[in-house]
C-alpha positions as CSV (number, residue, x, y, z in Angstrom):
1,M,-25.1,21.9,-2.9
2,S,-23.3,20.4,-6.0
3,T,-24.0,16.8,-7.0
4,P,-21.3,14.4,-5.7
5,R,-18.8,13.2,-8.2
6,L,-18.5,9.5,-9.0
7,I,-15.1,7.9,-8.3
8,A,-14.4,4.4,-9.8
9,V,-12.1,2.4,-7.5
10,I,-10.1,-0.7,-8.3
11,G,-8.5,-2.3,-5.2
12,G,-11.2,-1.0,-2.9
13,T,-11.2,-4.0,-0.6
14,G,-7.5,-3.9,-0.1
15,A,-5.8,-2.4,2.9
16,Q,-5.2,0.9,1.2
17,G,-8.6,1.0,-0.6
18,I,-10.7,0.8,2.5
19,P,-9.6,4.2,4.1
20,I,-9.6,5.8,0.7
21,I,-13.2,4.8,0.0
22,R,-14.2,5.7,3.6
23,D,-12.8,9.3,3.3
24,L,-14.3,9.8,-0.2
25,V,-17.8,8.6,0.7
26,Q,-17.9,10.2,4.2
27,S,-16.9,13.6,2.8
28,G,-20.2,13.9,0.9
29,S,-18.3,15.3,-2.1
30,Y,-18.0,11.9,-3.8
31,T,-19.8,8.7,-4.5
32,V,-17.9,5.5,-5.2
33,R,-18.3,2.6,-7.6
34,A,-15.9,-0.3,-6.7
35,L,-14.8,-3.3,-8.7
36,T,-15.1,-6.5,-6.6
37,R,-15.1,-10.2,-7.2
38,D,-17.5,-10.8,-4.3
39,P,-19.9,-8.0,-3.2
40,S,-21.1,-10.2,-0.3
41,S,-17.5,-10.4,1.2
42,A,-16.8,-9.1,4.7
43,R,-14.5,-6.4,3.3
44,F,-17.0,-5.1,0.7
45,T,-19.7,-5.1,3.5
46,Q,-17.3,-3.0,5.5
47,L,-17.1,-0.5,2.6
48,Q,-20.8,-0.2,2.4
49,A,-21.0,0.7,6.1
50,F,-19.3,4.0,5.2
51,G,-22.2,4.9,2.9
52,P,-23.5,3.8,-0.5
53,V,-20.8,2.0,-2.5
54,E,-21.9,0.6,-5.8
55,P,-20.4,-2.8,-6.7
56,V,-19.3,-3.8,-10.2
57,V,-18.7,-7.6,-10.1
58,G,-15.6,-8.5,-12.1
59,T,-11.8,-8.5,-12.2
60,F,-9.2,-6.0,-13.3
61,A,-8.0,-8.6,-15.8
62,S,-11.0,-7.9,-18.1
63,E,-11.5,-5.1,-20.5
64,A,-15.2,-5.4,-20.3
65,D,-15.1,-5.2,-16.5
66,L,-12.7,-2.2,-16.5
67,R,-15.0,-0.4,-18.9
68,A,-18.0,-1.1,-16.7
69,V,-16.4,0.4,-13.6
70,F,-15.0,3.4,-15.4
71,R,-18.1,4.3,-17.5
72,G,-19.7,7.5,-16.3
73,A,-17.1,8.1,-13.6
74,W,-15.5,11.5,-13.1
75,G,-12.5,10.1,-11.3
76,A,-10.7,6.8,-10.7
77,F,-8.4,5.4,-8.1
78,V,-6.6,2.3,-9.3
79,N,-4.4,0.0,-7.2
80,L,-3.9,-3.4,-8.8
81,D,-2.9,-6.4,-6.7
82,G,0.5,-7.4,-8.0
83,F,0.7,-10.2,-5.5
84,N,-2.3,-11.7,-7.2
85,A,-1.3,-11.2,-10.8
86,G,2.5,-11.1,-10.7
87,E,4.7,-8.4,-12.0
88,K,4.3,-9.0,-15.8
89,T,0.5,-9.3,-15.8
90,E,0.0,-6.4,-13.4
91,M,2.0,-4.1,-15.7
92,Y,-0.1,-5.1,-18.7
93,W,-3.4,-4.5,-17.0
94,A,-2.2,-1.3,-15.3
95,I,-1.4,0.1,-18.8
96,R,-4.8,-1.0,-20.1
97,A,-6.6,0.4,-17.1
98,Y,-5.1,3.8,-17.8
99,E,-5.9,3.7,-21.5
100,L,-9.5,2.5,-20.9
101,A,-10.1,5.2,-18.4
102,I,-9.3,7.8,-21.0
103,E,-11.6,6.0,-23.5
104,E,-14.4,6.1,-21.0
105,G,-14.1,9.8,-20.2
106,V,-12.6,9.7,-16.7
107,Q,-11.3,13.1,-16.0
108,V,-9.0,12.6,-12.9
109,Y,-6.9,9.4,-12.5
110,V,-5.0,8.5,-9.3
111,Y,-2.7,5.5,-9.6
112,G,-1.7,3.6,-6.4
113,N,2.1,3.4,-6.9
114,L,5.2,2.1,-5.3
115,D,8.8,3.3,-5.5
116,Y,10.8,2.2,-8.6
117,T,13.7,1.3,-6.3
118,Y,15.6,-0.8,-8.8
119,K,15.9,2.3,-11.0
120,K,16.7,4.5,-8.0
121,S,19.5,2.2,-7.0
122,G,21.2,2.6,-10.4
123,Y,19.8,-0.7,-11.6
124,R,21.8,-2.7,-9.2
125,P,20.5,-6.3,-9.1
126,E,20.4,-6.7,-5.4
127,F,17.7,-4.1,-5.2
128,R,15.4,-5.8,-7.7
129,A,11.9,-6.3,-6.1
130,G,9.2,-7.2,-8.6
131,H,6.2,-5.9,-6.7
132,L,7.9,-2.5,-6.2
133,D,9.4,-2.3,-9.7
134,G,6.2,-3.4,-11.5
135,K,4.2,-0.5,-10.1
136,G,7.1,2.0,-10.2
137,R,7.6,1.5,-13.9
138,I,4.0,2.1,-14.6
139,G,3.9,5.1,-12.4
140,E,6.6,6.7,-14.4
141,W,4.9,5.7,-17.6
142,I,1.6,7.3,-16.5
143,L,3.3,10.6,-15.6
144,W,5.0,10.6,-19.0
145,Q,1.7,10.0,-20.8
146,N,0.1,12.7,-18.7
147,R,2.2,15.3,-20.4
148,E,0.2,14.8,-23.6
149,N,-3.1,13.5,-22.2
150,Q,-3.8,15.8,-19.3
151,H,-6.2,17.9,-21.4
152,R,-8.4,14.7,-21.5
153,M,-7.6,13.1,-18.2
154,K,-5.3,14.4,-15.5
155,A,-3.2,11.8,-13.7
156,A,-1.4,11.7,-10.4
157,L,0.4,9.1,-8.3
158,L,-0.1,8.1,-4.7
159,T,3.1,6.3,-3.8
160,T,3.1,4.4,-0.6
161,G,5.7,2.5,1.4
162,P,5.1,-0.6,3.5
163,Y,2.2,0.0,5.8
164,I,3.1,0.5,9.5
165,E,0.0,-1.6,10.2
166,M,2.0,-4.6,8.9
167,A,4.3,-4.3,11.9
168,I,1.5,-5.5,14.2
169,S,-0.5,-7.8,11.9
170,K,-0.6,-11.4,10.9
171,Q,1.5,-12.8,8.0
172,T,3.3,-9.8,6.7
173,A,6.8,-9.1,5.6
174,I,7.4,-7.2,8.9
175,P,6.7,-10.0,11.3
176,L,6.2,-9.4,15.0
177,N,6.5,-12.2,17.6
178,V,6.0,-11.9,21.4
179,E,9.0,-13.8,22.8
180,D,9.3,-14.2,26.6
181,G,7.0,-11.3,27.1
182,I,8.8,-9.0,24.7
183,A,7.4,-7.7,21.4
184,T,10.2,-8.7,19.1
185,W,10.9,-7.7,15.5
186,R,13.7,-9.9,13.9
187,L,14.3,-8.1,10.6
188,P,17.2,-8.0,8.1
189,L,17.3,-4.2,8.3
190,S,20.7,-3.5,9.9
191,T,20.9,0.3,10.5
192,G,18.6,1.1,7.7
193,A,15.1,2.5,7.8
194,I,11.7,1.9,6.2
195,P,9.5,4.8,5.0
196,L,6.4,3.4,6.6
197,T,3.0,4.6,5.5
198,A,-0.1,5.0,7.8
199,L,-3.2,3.8,6.0
200,D,-5.4,6.5,7.5
201,D,-3.2,9.1,5.8
202,C,-3.8,7.5,2.4
203,G,-7.5,8.5,2.6
204,V,-6.5,12.2,3.1
205,Y,-4.0,12.2,0.3
206,A,-6.3,10.6,-2.2
207,K,-9.1,12.9,-1.4
208,W,-6.8,15.9,-1.7
209,L,-5.8,14.8,-5.2
210,F,-9.5,14.6,-6.3
211,D,-10.3,17.9,-4.6
212,H,-7.4,19.7,-6.4
213,P,-7.3,18.2,-10.0
214,H,-5.3,21.0,-11.5
215,L,-2.7,20.9,-8.8
216,A,-2.7,17.1,-8.8
217,S,-2.0,16.7,-12.5
218,G,1.5,15.2,-12.9
219,L,2.0,15.1,-9.1
220,N,3.5,12.2,-7.1
221,I,2.6,12.2,-3.4
222,P,5.2,10.0,-1.6
223,A,3.0,9.0,1.4
224,S,5.1,8.2,4.4
225,I,5.2,8.8,8.2
226,S,9.0,9.0,8.2
227,H,12.0,6.7,7.7
228,I,11.7,4.5,10.7
229,S,14.5,2.3,11.9
230,G,14.0,-1.1,13.7
231,A,15.2,0.4,17.0
232,S,12.9,3.3,16.7
233,L,9.9,1.0,15.9
234,A,10.6,-1.1,19.0
235,S,11.2,1.9,21.3
236,A,8.0,3.6,20.2
237,F,6.0,0.4,20.9
238,A,7.5,0.1,24.4
239,T,6.9,3.8,25.2
240,T,3.3,3.6,24.1
241,T,2.3,0.3,25.7
242,G,4.5,0.1,28.8
243,H,5.6,-3.3,27.7
244,P,9.1,-4.1,26.4
245,G,9.9,-4.1,22.7
246,R,13.1,-4.9,20.9
247,Y,14.5,-5.0,17.4
248,I,17.0,-7.7,16.6
249,D,19.0,-7.3,13.4
250,T,18.9,-10.6,11.5
251,S,20.7,-11.9,8.5
252,P,18.6,-12.4,5.4
253,E,19.4,-16.1,5.5
254,D,18.0,-16.4,9.1
255,F,15.1,-14.2,8.3
256,F,13.9,-16.3,5.4
257,A,14.6,-19.5,7.3
258,S,12.1,-18.4,10.0
259,W,9.7,-16.5,7.7
260,R,7.1,-19.1,6.9
261,A,4.1,-16.9,6.0
262,Y,3.7,-18.6,2.6
263,G,6.9,-20.5,1.7
264,D,9.7,-18.6,0.1
265,V,10.0,-20.6,-3.2
266,Q,6.4,-19.8,-4.3
267,P,5.9,-17.2,-7.0
268,A,5.6,-13.7,-5.5
269,G,2.4,-13.3,-7.6
270,Y,0.4,-16.4,-6.6
271,N,-1.4,-16.5,-10.0
272,A,1.9,-16.1,-11.9
273,D,3.3,-19.0,-13.9
274,P,6.3,-20.5,-11.9
275,A,7.8,-21.7,-15.2
276,D,7.7,-18.2,-16.7
277,P,11.3,-16.6,-16.6
278,A,9.6,-13.3,-15.7
279,T,8.2,-14.7,-12.5
280,M,10.1,-13.9,-9.3
281,S,9.9,-16.1,-6.2
282,L,8.8,-14.7,-2.9
283,R,12.4,-15.2,-1.6
284,D,14.0,-13.2,-4.5
285,N,11.3,-10.5,-4.4
286,F,11.7,-9.9,-0.6
287,A,15.5,-10.2,-0.7
288,G,15.4,-7.1,-2.9
289,F,12.7,-5.5,-0.7
290,W,14.9,-5.7,2.4
291,A,18.0,-4.6,0.5
292,V,16.2,-1.4,-0.3
293,W,15.5,-0.5,3.3
294,R,18.9,-1.5,4.5
295,A,20.2,1.1,2.1
296,S,17.8,3.8,3.2
297,G,18.6,6.1,6.0
298,A,16.6,7.3,9.0
299,G,17.5,11.0,8.5
300,E,15.5,13.8,6.9
301,G,13.9,12.5,3.7
302,G,16.0,9.3,3.9
303,E,19.2,11.2,3.4
304,G,21.3,9.7,0.6
305,G,19.5,6.3,0.6
306,V,17.8,4.5,-2.2
307,S,14.3,5.4,-1.1
308,R,13.8,9.1,-0.3
309,K,10.7,11.1,0.5
310,D,9.6,14.7,0.2
311,Y,8.3,15.3,3.7
312,A,8.0,19.0,3.1
313,L,5.4,18.3,0.4
314,L,3.5,16.0,2.7
315,D,3.4,18.6,5.4
316,E,2.0,21.1,3.0
317,I,-0.7,18.8,1.7
318,H,-1.6,17.2,5.0
319,P,-0.5,19.3,8.0
320,G,-2.2,16.9,10.4
321,R,-0.3,13.8,9.1
322,I,1.2,11.2,11.4
323,R,4.9,12.0,11.8
324,S,6.4,9.3,14.0
325,A,6.0,5.7,14.9
326,E,5.2,6.7,18.5
327,E,2.3,9.0,17.3
328,W,0.9,6.2,15.2
329,F,1.2,3.6,18.0
330,R,-0.5,6.0,20.4
331,R,-3.4,6.6,18.0
332,E,-3.8,2.9,17.2
333,H,-3.8,2.0,20.9
334,E,-6.5,4.5,21.6
335,R,-8.5,3.4,18.6
336,G,-8.4,-0.2,19.6
337,V,-9.5,0.5,23.2
338,K,-12.4,2.7,21.9
339,A,-13.5,0.0,19.5
340,G,-13.4,-2.7,22.2
341,L,-10.5,-4.5,20.6
342,G,-8.1,-3.9,23.5
343,G,-4.9,-2.1,23.7
344,L,-1.9,-2.7,21.5
345,W,-0.2,-5.1,23.8
346,E,-3.4,-7.3,23.9
347,R,-3.8,-7.1,20.2
348,V,-0.3,-8.3,19.3
349,Q,-0.7,-11.6,21.3
350,P,-0.7,-14.5,18.9
351,E,-4.3,-15.4,19.6
352,N,-5.5,-11.9,19.0
353,M,-3.4,-10.7,16.1
354,A,-5.5,-9.7,13.0
355,H,-4.8,-9.5,9.3
356,V,-4.4,-6.1,7.6
357,L,-3.5,-7.4,4.1
358,K,-6.2,-8.9,2.0
359,L,-3.8,-11.4,0.3
360,S,-2.8,-13.0,3.6
361,E,-6.4,-13.0,4.9
362,D,-7.3,-14.9,1.7
363,G,-4.4,-17.3,2.1
364,R,-2.8,-16.1,-1.1
365,S,-5.6,-17.6,-3.2
366,G,-8.3,-16.5,-5.6
367,R,-8.7,-16.0,-9.3
368,L,-7.0,-13.3,-11.3
């Protein structure tokens, strides 16, 4: 049996990092070293329950810490927290992370990416969302660099959409409230659709990229279940749980008036300088976010919308992937019951709803 290859992970305690580390470690083909500010945290303890995960204590905003996590690693998965750093700082450290990984001899580099929807819209200002664009610009830059650098380090993108788990979790941009016994999503989505991503699928896609480095080089995997409309989301929930669900189209003004997760005038990146002209507010950032999905269709691949996905590629790489909201709700309901958490209906009650996003669980606080 060959010696497992070491994968360096940045962003391992985030929502996406947890299933990726789980699938890498449990495969037996890889060991993981993960950058963390606190190796005693509940989330890092969860990682170590999957198997040996070596901590490197530090931050992605440090060249010394980046070198320490990359040194001796065969591969790297890097997903920086833009809601911590802000768009400008995230972009700088994403560039440096790629460059330092090459310096340290990493051979396969997978970047946790988001759609560059501002560019895809034709640079229309209403689609400007800093947390999407910051990652999307760097994703394109990495694939461009890969043309010259792949003989030293092969690079690929894992591009996700909003997580479907956000639709049943605390303090997210896709809030669910139980109103008069009805699971209710009041969203500024109109007849658009969101290419929601299932977190469990992320682990499969990331492992595939590391398993197939020559095929992965220069590849962008657009991880998504499907383009899911508000009506489809609510209908799938009702079908799965036997309890009513509804989607109510809401104006952006009414949505932001009721969305009090953090306060919409704060910087989108909580460590960003509010006085910096490069800093977007939460309100401006998520106004662009919702504009993107309103302009994305629910047809095959998103039809002619701003955000499109290559579902044929996803079927080829991951034939067992989740393909509908109803399938995901059914699996999640069964998982919760088996784990003793209760069914979906019980779990979306206000007193039971849990966090999926690390930034909301941390109260949008913590050092860079």
